[in-house]
C-alpha positions in Angstrom: 75.8 29.2 189.2 75.8 25.6 188.0 74.8 22.6 190.7 79.0 22.2 190.4 79.6 25.3 191.6 77.3 25.0 194.2 78.5 21.7 195.6 82.0 22.9 195.8 81.0 26.2 197.4 79.6 24.0 200.1 82.3 21.3 200.4 85.1 24.1 200.6 82.7 25.9 203.0 82.8 23.1 205.4 86.5 22.6 205.2 87.1 26.4 205.5 84.6 26.5 208.4 86.2 23.6 210.3 89.5 25.1 210.0 88.3 28.2 211.2 86.7 27.1 214.1 89.8 24.8 215.0 92.1 28.1 214.9 90.0 29.2 217.8 91.3 28.1 221.4 88.5 26.6 223.5 85.1 25.6 223.0 82.9 27.2 220.5 79.1 27.2 221.3 77.4 27.3 217.6 76.1 24.2 215.6 77.4 22.7 212.5 75.2 24.6 210.0 76.5 27.7 211.3 80.0 27.0 211.2 79.3 25.4 207.7 77.5 29.3 206.8 80.5 31.0 208.2 82.6 29.0 206.1 81.1 29.4 202.5 80.8 33.2 203.5 84.5 33.2 204.3 85.6 31.3 201.3 83.5 33.7 199.0 84.8 36.7 200.8 88.2 35.5 201.0 88.3 34.4 197.2 87.4 38.2 196.6 89.8 40.0 198.8 92.8 37.7 197.4 91.8 38.9 194.1 91.8 42.5 195.1 95.1 41.8 196.4 96.5 40.1 193.4 97.2 37.0 195.4 94.6 34.6 194.3 96.1 32.9 191.0 99.8 32.0 191.5 101.7 28.4 190.9 100.7 25.7 193.0 98.7 26.1 195.9 97.2 29.5 197.2 98.2 29.6 200.6 97.7 33.3 200.9 93.9 32.8 199.7 93.8 30.1 202.1 94.9 31.9 205.1 92.7 34.7 204.2 89.8 32.4 203.8 90.7 30.4 207.3 91.2 33.8 209.4 87.9 35.3 208.2 85.9 32.2 209.1 87.9 32.2 212.5 86.3 35.9 213.0 82.9 34.8 211.7 82.9 31.3 214.3 84.2 33.9 217.0 81.6 36.5 216.5 78.6 33.9 216.2 80.0 32.6 219.5 80.2 35.9 221.4 77.1 37.0 220.2 75.2 33.4 221.6 77.0 34.2 225.0 75.2 37.6 225.5 72.1 35.7 225.2 
């Protein structure tokens, strides 16, 4: 992977992580680095899932892919938050 690919994954991960965090009600007790990490993983997994479903490349904005990524980010943030609650 080239530097531009890594940087774009980080930027997309930030956006996806923040949107996933905003999708959850209430306060989450995880840091910004964990949010970014969840966002990056969710963006990569969401892209792979969208490609598997055949909705990754559409004309215009890929809304379904974005929704999958945001949903995965919200799930990841919720799981990390719940893990922190138990400690």
